[in-house]
C-alpha positions as protocol buffer text, in pm:
chain_id: "A"
residue {
  index: 1
  type: MET
  ca { x: 1761 y: -1828 z: 2348 }
}
residue {
  index: 2
  type: THR
  ca { x: 1984 y: -1539 z: 2540 }
}
residue {
  index: 3
  type: PRO
  ca { x: 2154 y: -1267 z: 2320 }
}
residue {
  index: 4
  type: THR
  ca { x: 2480 y: -1441 z: 2365 }
}
residue {
  index: 5
  type: ALA
  ca { x: 2338 y: -1775 z: 2246 }
}
residue {
  index: 6
  type: ARG
  ca { x: 2222 y: -1645 z: 1923 }
}
residue {
  index: 7
  type: ARG
  ca { x: 2396 y: -1739 z: 1612 }
}
residue {
  index: 8
  type: ARG
  ca { x: 2537 y: -1414 z: 1407 }
}
residue {
  index: 9
  type: LEU
  ca { x: 2296 y: -1300 z: 1123 }
}
residue {
  index: 10
  type: ALA
  ca { x: 2392 y: -1106 z: 822 }
}
residue {
  index: 11
  type: PRO
  ca { x: 2300 y: -736 z: 902 }
}
residue {
  index: 12
  type: GLU
  ca { x: 1995 y: -713 z: 635 }
}
residue {
  index: 13
  type: VAL
  ca { x: 1860 y: -1008 z: 792 }
}
residue {
  index: 14
  type: ARG
  ca { x: 1865 y: -893 z: 1142 }
}
residue {
  index: 15
  type: ARG
  ca { x: 1764 y: -542 z: 1020 }
}
residue {
  index: 16
  type: ARG
  ca { x: 1439 y: -734 z: 890 }
}
residue {
  index: 17
  type: GLN
  ca { x: 1392 y: -923 z: 1200 }
}
residue {
  index: 18
  type: VAL
  ca { x: 1380 y: -576 z: 1387 }
}
residue {
  index: 19
  type: LEU
  ca { x: 1167 y: -402 z: 1160 }
}
residue {
  index: 20
  type: ASP
  ca { x: 908 y: -718 z: 1178 }
}
residue {
  index: 21
  type: ALA
  ca { x: 904 y: -714 z: 1566 }
}
residue {
  index: 22
  type: ALA
  ca { x: 877 y: -294 z: 1529 }
}
residue {
  index: 23
  type: ILE
  ca { x: 564 y: -339 z: 1294 }
}
residue {
  index: 24
  type: ALA
  ca { x: 409 y: -561 z: 1546 }
}
residue {
  index: 25
  type: VAL
  ca { x: 443 y: -394 z: 1834 }
}
residue {
  index: 26
  type: PHE
  ca { x: 372 y: -42 z: 1681 }
}
residue {
  index: 27
  type: SER
  ca { x: 32 y: -170 z: 1547 }
}
residue {
  index: 28
  type: GLU
  ca { x: -46 y: -307 z: 1887 }
}
residue {
  index: 29
  type: GLU
  ca { x: 95 y: -14 z: 2104 }
}
residue {
  index: 30
  type: GLY
  ca { x: 113 y: 281 z: 1878 }
}
residue {
  index: 31
  type: LEU
  ca { x: 404 y: 509 z: 1825 }
}
residue {
  index: 32
  type: HIS
  ca { x: 397 y: 656 z: 2174 }
}
residue {
  index: 33
  type: GLY
  ca { x: 294 y: 340 z: 2368 }
}
residue {
  index: 34
  type: ALA
  ca { x: 553 y: 117 z: 2216 }
}
residue {
  index: 35
  type: SER
  ca { x: 868 y: 86 z: 2386 }
}
residue {
  index: 36
  type: MET
  ca { x: 1215 y: -30 z: 2258 }
}
residue {
  index: 37
  type: ASP
  ca { x: 1231 y: -296 z: 2515 }
}
residue {
  index: 38
  type: ALA
  ca { x: 899 y: -409 z: 2389 }
}
residue {
  index: 39
  type: ILE
  ca { x: 1050 y: -444 z: 2032 }
}
residue {
  index: 40
  type: ALA
  ca { x: 1365 y: -602 z: 2147 }
}
residue {
  index: 41
  type: ALA
  ca { x: 1162 y: -870 z: 2360 }
}
residue {
  index: 42
  type: ARG
  ca { x: 974 y: -922 z: 2024 }
}
residue {
  index: 43
  type: ALA
  ca { x: 1250 y: -947 z: 1834 }
}
residue {
  index: 44
  type: GLY
  ca { x: 1451 y: -1193 z: 2055 }
}
residue {
  index: 45
  type: VAL
  ca { x: 1746 y: -959 z: 2060 }
}
residue {
  index: 46
  type: SER
  ca { x: 1886 y: -699 z: 2295 }
}
residue {
  index: 47
  type: LYS
  ca { x: 1794 y: -363 z: 2293 }
}
residue {
  index: 48
  type: PRO
  ca { x: 2133 y: -236 z: 2191 }
}
residue {
  index: 49
  type: LEU
  ca { x: 2098 y: -450 z: 1900 }
}
residue {
  index: 50
  type: VAL
  ca { x: 1757 y: -273 z: 1816 }
}
residue {
  index: 51
  type: TYR
  ca { x: 1925 y: 64 z: 1809 }
}
residue {
  index: 52
  type: ALA
  ca { x: 2214 y: -59 z: 1580 }
}
residue {
  index: 53
  type: HIS
  ca { x: 1981 y: -174 z: 1324 }
}
residue {
  index: 54
  type: GLY
  ca { x: 1682 y: 61 z: 1340 }
}
residue {
  index: 55
  type: GLY
  ca { x: 1810 y: 382 z: 1510 }
}
residue {
  index: 56
  type: THR
  ca { x: 1608 y: 564 z: 1751 }
}
residue {
  index: 57
  type: LYS
  ca { x: 1203 y: 491 z: 1787 }
}
residue {
  index: 58
  type: ASP
  ca { x: 1135 y: 761 z: 1556 }
}
residue {
  index: 59
  type: GLU
  ca { x: 1392 y: 645 z: 1309 }
}
residue {
  index: 60
  type: LEU
  ca { x: 1267 y: 276 z: 1324 }
}
residue {
  index: 61
  type: PHE
  ca { x: 899 y: 414 z: 1287 }
}
residue {
  index: 62
  type: ALA
  ca { x: 999 y: 602 z: 981 }
}
residue {
  index: 63
  type: ALA
  ca { x: 1162 y: 274 z: 839 }
}
residue {
  index: 64
  type: CYS
  ca { x: 873 y: 78 z: 905 }
}
residue {
  index: 65
  type: LEU
  ca { x: 650 y: 327 z: 718 }
}
residue {
  index: 66
  type: ALA
  ca { x: 888 y: 327 z: 393 }
}
residue {
  index: 67
  type: ARG
  ca { x: 904 y: -51 z: 397 }
}
residue {
  index: 68
  type: GLU
  ca { x: 526 y: -92 z: 405 }
}
residue {
  index: 69
  type: ALA
  ca { x: 481 y: 159 z: 158 }
}
residue {
  index: 70
  type: GLU
  ca { x: 752 y: -9 z: -99 }
}
residue {
  index: 71
  type: ARG
  ca { x: 589 y: -337 z: -27 }
}
residue {
  index: 72
  type: LEU
  ca { x: 252 y: -204 z: -164 }
}
residue {
  index: 73
  type: VAL
  ca { x: 410 y: -39 z: -478 }
}
residue {
  index: 74
  type: THR
  ca { x: 646 y: -356 z: -540 }
}
residue {
  index: 75
  type: THR
  ca { x: 387 y: -593 z: -530 }
}
residue {
  index: 76
  type: MET
  ca { x: 155 y: -378 z: -753 }
}
residue {
  index: 77
  type: THR
  ca { x: 438 y: -353 z: -1010 }
}
residue {
  index: 78
  type: THR
  ca { x: 504 y: -694 z: -1027 }
}
residue {
  index: 79
  type: ALA
  ca { x: 146 y: -807 z: -1030 }
}
residue {
  index: 80
  type: VAL
  ca { x: 111 y: -588 z: -1355 }
}
residue {
  index: 81
  type: GLY
  ca { x: 398 y: -728 z: -1522 }
}
residue {
  index: 82
  type: SER
  ca { x: 318 y: -1098 z: -1451 }
}
residue {
  index: 83
  type: GLY
  ca { x: 73 y: -1145 z: -1721 }
}
residue {
  index: 84
  type: ASP
  ca { x: 81 y: -1354 z: -2037 }
}
residue {
  index: 85
  type: PRO
  ca { x: 16 y: -1108 z: -2367 }
}
residue {
  index: 86
  type: GLY
  ca { x: -35 y: -1418 z: -2570 }
}
residue {
  index: 87
  type: ALA
  ca { x: -322 y: -1534 z: -2340 }
}
residue {
  index: 88
  type: GLY
  ca { x: -514 y: -1220 z: -2436 }
}
residue {
  index: 89
  type: ASP
  ca { x: -418 y: -1017 z: -2169 }
}
residue {
  index: 90
  type: ASP
  ca { x: -604 y: -681 z: -2143 }
}
residue {
  index: 91
  type: GLY
  ca { x: -641 y: -377 z: -1931 }
}
residue {
  index: 92
  type: GLU
  ca { x: -927 y: -516 z: -1695 }
}
residue {
  index: 93
  type: ALA
  ca { x: -717 y: -816 z: -1620 }
}
residue {
  index: 94
  type: ARG
  ca { x: -428 y: -594 z: -1551 }
}
residue {
  index: 95
  type: LEU
  ca { x: -621 y: -391 z: -1315 }
}
residue {
  index: 96
  type: SER
  ca { x: -745 y: -694 z: -1135 }
}
residue {
  index: 97
  type: ARG
  ca { x: -420 y: -813 z: -1079 }
}
residue {
  index: 98
  type: ALA
  ca { x: -277 y: -490 z: -947 }
}
residue {
  index: 99
  type: LEU
  ca { x: -590 y: -474 z: -714 }
}
residue {
  index: 100
  type: ARG
  ca { x: -541 y: -850 z: -605 }
}
residue {
  index: 101
  type: ALA
  ca { x: -160 y: -788 z: -521 }
}
residue {
  index: 102
  type: PHE
  ca { x: -241 y: -481 z: -318 }
}
residue {
  index: 103
  type: PHE
  ca { x: -530 y: -666 z: -129 }
}
residue {
  index: 104
  type: HIS
  ca { x: -332 y: -992 z: -79 }
}
residue {
  index: 105
  type: ALA
  ca { x: -25 y: -738 z: 95 }
}
residue {
  index: 106
  type: VAL
  ca { x: -272 y: -557 z: 324 }
}
residue {
  index: 107
  type: THR
  ca { x: -488 y: -851 z: 414 }
}
residue {
  index: 108
  type: THR
  ca { x: -182 y: -1084 z: 490 }
}
residue {
  index: 109
  type: HIS
  ca { x: 1 y: -786 z: 658 }
}
residue {
  index: 110
  type: ARG
  ca { x: -251 y: -632 z: 881 }
}
residue {
  index: 111
  type: GLN
  ca { x: 10 y: -497 z: 1120 }
}
residue {
  index: 112
  type: GLY
  ca { x: 192 y: -309 z: 839 }
}
residue {
  index: 113
  type: TRP
  ca { x: -152 y: -160 z: 717 }
}
residue {
  index: 114
  type: THR
  ca { x: -226 y: -50 z: 1083 }
}
residue {
  index: 115
  type: VAL
  ca { x: 107 y: 110 z: 1114 }
}
residue {
  index: 116
  type: LEU
  ca { x: 108 y: 276 z: 770 }
}
residue {
  index: 117
  type: TYR
  ca { x: -250 y: 402 z: 735 }
}
residue {
  index: 118
  type: ARG
  ca { x: -358 y: 413 z: 1110 }
}
residue {
  index: 119
  type: GLN
  ca { x: -115 y: 465 z: 1354 }
}
residue {
  index: 120
  type: ALA
  ca { x: 81 y: 739 z: 1153 }
}
residue {
  index: 121
  type: SER
  ca { x: -237 y: 902 z: 987 }
}
residue {
  index: 122
  type: THR
  ca { x: -204 y: 1223 z: 1224 }
}
residue {
  index: 123
  type: GLY
  ca { x: 97 y: 1363 z: 1419 }
}
residue {
  index: 124
  type: GLU
  ca { x: 449 y: 1435 z: 1327 }
}
residue {
  index: 125
  type: PHE
  ca { x: 450 y: 1136 z: 1072 }
}
residue {
  index: 126
  type: ALA
  ca { x: 141 y: 1231 z: 884 }
}
residue {
  index: 127
  type: GLY
  ca { x: 363 y: 1401 z: 624 }
}
residue {
  index: 128
  type: THR
  ca { x: 566 y: 1077 z: 597 }
}
residue {
  index: 129
  type: VAL
  ca { x: 257 y: 908 z: 554 }
}
residue {
  index: 130
  type: ASP
  ca { x: 120 y: 1150 z: 282 }
}
residue {
  index: 131
  type: ALA
  ca { x: 456 y: 1109 z: 100 }
}
residue {
  index: 132
  type: ALA
  ca { x: 404 y: 715 z: 103 }
}
residue {
  index: 133
  type: ARG
  ca { x: 74 y: 740 z: -23 }
}
residue {
  index: 134
  type: ARG
  ca { x: 168 y: 972 z: -286 }
}
residue {
  index: 135
  type: ARG
  ca { x: 398 y: 723 z: -402 }
}
residue {
  index: 136
  type: ILE
  ca { x: 125 y: 452 z: -416 }
}
residue {
  index: 137
  type: VAL
  ca { x: -100 y: 675 z: -610 }
}
residue {
  index: 138
  type: ARG
  ca { x: 178 y: 773 z: -848 }
}
residue {
  index: 139
  type: ARG
  ca { x: 263 y: 400 z: -907 }
}
residue {
  index: 140
  type: ALA
  ca { x: -96 y: 340 z: -972 }
}
residue {
  index: 141
  type: ALA
  ca { x: -120 y: 633 z: -1228 }
}
residue {
  index: 142
  type: GLU
  ca { x: 167 y: 483 z: -1397 }
}
residue {
  index: 143
  type: LEU
  ca { x: 11 y: 155 z: -1435 }
}
residue {
  index: 144
  type: LEU
  ca { x: -331 y: 319 z: -1556 }
}
residue {
  index: 145
  type: ALA
  ca { x: -163 y: 572 z: -1799 }
}
residue {
  index: 146
  type: PRO
  ca { x: -170 y: 318 z: -2080 }
}
residue {
  index: 147
  type: GLU
  ca { x: -533 y: 262 z: -2072 }
}
residue {
  index: 148
  type: LEU
  ca { x: -603 y: 654 z: -2054 }
}
residue {
  index: 149
  type: GLY
  ca { x: -397 y: 757 z: -2357 }
}
residue {
  index: 150
  type: GLY
  ca { x: -46 y: 724 z: -2210 }
}
residue {
  index: 151
  type: SER
  ca { x: -45 y: 1042 z: -2007 }
}
residue {
  index: 152
  type: VAL
  ca { x: 55 y: 976 z: -1629 }
}
residue {
  index: 153
  type: ARG
  ca { x: -40 y: 1328 z: -1542 }
}
residue {
  index: 154
  type: ALA
  ca { x: -403 y: 1254 z: -1673 }
}
residue {
  index: 155
  type: ALA
  ca { x: -417 y: 921 z: -1485 }
}
residue {
  index: 156
  type: GLU
  ca { x: -356 y: 1065 z: -1165 }
}
residue {
  index: 157
  type: PRO
  ca { x: -691 y: 1162 z: -1072 }
}
residue {
  index: 158
  type: VAL
  ca { x: -828 y: 842 z: -1141 }
}
residue {
  index: 159
  type: ALA
  ca { x: -555 y: 656 z: -952 }
}
residue {
  index: 160
  type: HIS
  ca { x: -657 y: 910 z: -654 }
}
residue {
  index: 161
  type: THR
  ca { x: -1009 y: 748 z: -702 }
}
residue {
  index: 162
  type: LEU
  ca { x: -891 y: 394 z: -704 }
}
residue {
  index: 163
  type: VAL
  ca { x: -643 y: 405 z: -457 }
}
residue {
  index: 164
  type: GLY
  ca { x: -888 y: 568 z: -193 }
}
residue {
  index: 165
  type: ALA
  ca { x: -1132 y: 293 z: -283 }
}
residue {
  index: 166
  type: ALA
  ca { x: -913 y: 40 z: -220 }
}
residue {
  index: 167
  type: GLU
  ca { x: -809 y: 207 z: 120 }
}
residue {
  index: 168
  type: GLY
  ca { x: -1182 y: 225 z: 236 }
}
residue {
  index: 169
  type: LEU
  ca { x: -1251 y: -111 z: 121 }
}
residue {
  index: 170
  type: THR
  ca { x: -966 y: -280 z: 308 }
}
residue {
  index: 171
  type: ASP
  ca { x: -1092 y: -68 z: 607 }
}
residue {
  index: 172
  type: TRP
  ca { x: -1430 y: -230 z: 585 }
}
residue {
  index: 173
  type: TRP
  ca { x: -1309 y: -588 z: 532 }
}
residue {
  index: 174
  type: LEU
  ca { x: -1074 y: -576 z: 814 }
}
residue {
  index: 175
  type: ALA
  ca { x: -1340 y: -404 z: 1046 }
}
residue {
  index: 176
  type: SER
  ca { x: -1613 y: -646 z: 947 }
}
residue {
  index: 177
  type: ASP
  ca { x: -1745 y: -995 z: 1009 }
}
residue {
  index: 178
  type: HIS
  ca { x: -1763 y: -1192 z: 690 }
}
residue {
  index: 179
  type: PRO
  ca { x: -1912 y: -1529 z: 561 }
}
residue {
  index: 180
  type: ALA
  ca { x: -1693 y: -1802 z: 537 }
}
residue {
  index: 181
  type: THR
  ca { x: -1551 y: -1847 z: 199 }
}
residue {
  index: 182
  type: ASP
  ca { x: -1323 y: -2073 z: 0 }
}
residue {
  index: 183
  type: GLU
  ca { x: -1194 y: -1761 z: -174 }
}
residue {
  index: 184
  type: ALA
  ca { x: -913 y: -1559 z: -41 }
}
residue {
  index: 185
  type: PRO
  ca { x: -1002 y: -1231 z: 75 }
}
residue {
  index: 186
  type: ALA
  ca { x: -787 y: -1093 z: -182 }
}
residue {
  index: 187
  type: ASP
  ca { x: -973 y: -1240 z: -472 }
}
residue {
  index: 188
  type: VAL
  ca { x: -1317 y: -1124 z: -327 }
}
residue {
  index: 189
  type: LEU
  ca { x: -1208 y: -750 z: -281 }
}
residue {
  index: 190
  type: ALA
  ca { x: -1029 y: -733 z: -625 }
}
residue {
  index: 191
  type: ARG
  ca { x: -1319 y: -870 z: -810 }
}
residue {
  index: 192
  type: MET
  ca { x: -1555 y: -630 z: -637 }
}
residue {
  index: 193
  type: LEU
  ca { x: -1350 y: -315 z: -684 }
}
residue {
  index: 194
  type: THR
  ca { x: -1305 y: -426 z: -1037 }
}
residue {
  index: 195
  type: ALA
  ca { x: -1660 y: -474 z: -1117 }
}
residue {
  index: 196
  type: VAL
  ca { x: -1723 y: -102 z: -972 }
}
residue {
  index: 197
  type: VAL
  ca { x: -1410 y: 68 z: -1132 }
}
residue {
  index: 198
  type: TRP
  ca { x: -1373 y: -106 z: -1474 }
}
residue {
  index: 199
  type: PRO
  ca { x: -1688 y: 19 z: -1646 }
}
residue {
  index: 200
  type: GLY
  ca { x: -1607 y: 373 z: -1578 }
}
residue {
  index: 201
  type: LEU
  ca { x: -1235 y: 349 z: -1653 }
}
residue {
  index: 202
  type: ASP
  ca { x: -1334 y: 192 z: -1968 }
}
residue {
  index: 203
  type: ALA
  ca { x: -1568 y: 457 z: -2071 }
}
residue {
  index: 204
  type: LEU
  ca { x: -1281 y: 719 z: -2003 }
}
residue {
  index: 205
  type: ARG
  ca { x: -1045 y: 480 z: -2227 }
}
residue {
  index: 206
  type: ARG
  ca { x: -1291 y: 488 z: -2518 }
}
residue {
  index: 207
  type: ALA
  ca { x: -1397 y: 831 z: -2461 }
}
residue {
  index: 208
  type: PRO
  ca { x: -1251 y: 1064 z: -2768 }
}
residue {
  index: 209
  type: SER
  ca { x: -995 y: 1299 z: -2686 }
}
residue {
  index: 210
  type: GLY
  ca { x: -1237 y: 1610 z: -2706 }
}
residue {
  index: 211
  type: GLU
  ca { x: -1501 y: 1463 z: -2455 }
}
residue {
  index: 212
  type: GLU
  ca { x: -1240 y: 1394 z: -2182 }
}
residue {
  index: 213
  type: THR
  ca { x: -1382 y: 1506 z: -1833 }
}
residue {
  index: 214
  type: PRO
  ca { x: -1146 y: 1816 z: -1735 }
}
residue {
  index: 215
  type: VAL
  ca { x: -946 y: 1739 z: -1421 }
}
residue {
  index: 216
  type: HIS
  ca { x: -1000 y: 2062 z: -1259 }
}
residue {
  index: 217
  type: PRO
  ca { x: -1322 y: 2252 z: -1255 }
}
residue {
  index: 218
  type: ALA
  ca { x: -1338 y: 2529 z: -1510 }
}
residue {
  index: 219
  type: GLY
  ca { x: -1290 y: 2892 z: -1406 }
}
residue {
  index: 220
  type: PRO
  ca { x: -1499 y: 3184 z: -1505 }
}
residue {
  index: 221
  type: ASP
  ca { x: -1580 y: 3228 z: -1859 }
}
residue {
  index: 222
  type: PRO
  ca { x: -1352 y: 3480 z: -1980 }
}
residue {
  index: 223
  type: ARG
  ca { x: -1624 y: 3582 z: -2245 }
}
residue {
  index: 224
  type: ALA
  ca { x: -1859 y: 3693 z: -1974 }
}
């Protein structure tokens, strides 16, 4: 379909179309290897339309990063709130749902994962990626806080650990061959990580407040 033959779409729909195409091209070619011509061709629109809805290539790349980070935050939040309190929903079930949502997002949107965590992990967008990751960690801390006494600040070290483990497990899954299974990858990965993380999280949750492990190493003993 030629640009002149296309039907007119709402701006938000067209922008989503451009971002989808951009993520696909960036994941394959990287920021510097990707061209606006290639993005336009993938989207099936003219190059001026890509500029109109996505800005420059750098602006388009930044928009892709922001969208993929928001996808992860939103899916985790929605999953945790989707339980049935009347059915005995507990912290372990909420953790499992949050992890399943994370893994579903990254295993079904592999190109977005590549752009967010691989193509931009170094270089001029490293700060943007770090900020996006901090948002994900912050949201994880907010989700974990009720299990750890209600303090988001106290939950942040655990959230960093959890997100780092989820990232590593995702990389392993996407880079490896796996036996065929009837289970969705998100279910397999969430079950694996929950089994590893929950016993430690449960121990922290049950520990008396005076027995909490300090977040920062203790300094010199002032009495020495």
